[in-house]
N, C-alpha and C positions, 0 to 999 in steps of 0.2 A: 479849620480850628488851629488855635495858636496852642503850641506845646511849650511846656516849661520843665526845668530840672534845676533842682535847689533854689526854686523861685526866680531863676533866671529864664527869660523868653528865648526860646530856640529859633533857628531860622527855617527849620522844618515845619510843616504842617501836617495834619492828620484829617481825613475826611471820614467822619463816622457815617454808618448805615442811616441812623436817625438821631436828631438830637431835639429832646422836648423841654420846653420851658427854659432853655439855656442851661439846664442843670442835670438832665437826664440824658445818658447815651444808651441808644438801643443797638444792640448787635443783633442781626438776623442770620440765623443759620437754617439749613435744610439737610440735616444728616439724622442717620438713624440712632446714632448715640453721640452724646456731646463729649468730646476727649477733654482731658483736664486742661491742655494747653489753650483751650477756648476761653476758660476762666481766667488763665493767667493773662492771657491777651487784654481782656477786659479790664483786668485790675490794672494793668499797665496803662492803659487808655485813661483810666480815671486818674491815675496818679500823675500823668503827664499833662493833663488837661485842667487839673485842680477841681474836677468835678466830684460831686458827692455820690451820685447814685449811677449804677448802671444795671440794665436789663438784658439778659441774653435769652432770646427767644429762638425755639426751634420749631420749624414746621415740618420737619422731616419724619415725623413719628405718627402712628394713626391719631393721637391725641396731641394737641399743642403742649409742649413743656416749655417752663421758663424758669429762669433763676435770678433772684434779685442779688446784686453785688454791691456793698457798700465800701465806699474808701475812707478807711479809718485814718488815712495819713493825710486827709483833707485840711488845708488850712483853716477852714471855717470851724472844723471839729476841735482843732486842737487849741483854740482860743481861750 
């Protein structure tokens, strides 16, 4: 995936776990507790890719847990 900073395309690329409908980043984890750093990581991925929605999905607990993250800085939202 292409990365952007201040609406300028960077030479670096990012490889997401999954991308759905070209608009949703899925980050898959398998830990007993989700550290705050994972939320910040997904927020940064959303900002750098100009995507609007991310899902942090954790399979490391007895019951699946997930968190939806919205990129409020998305250029689509600021129009």
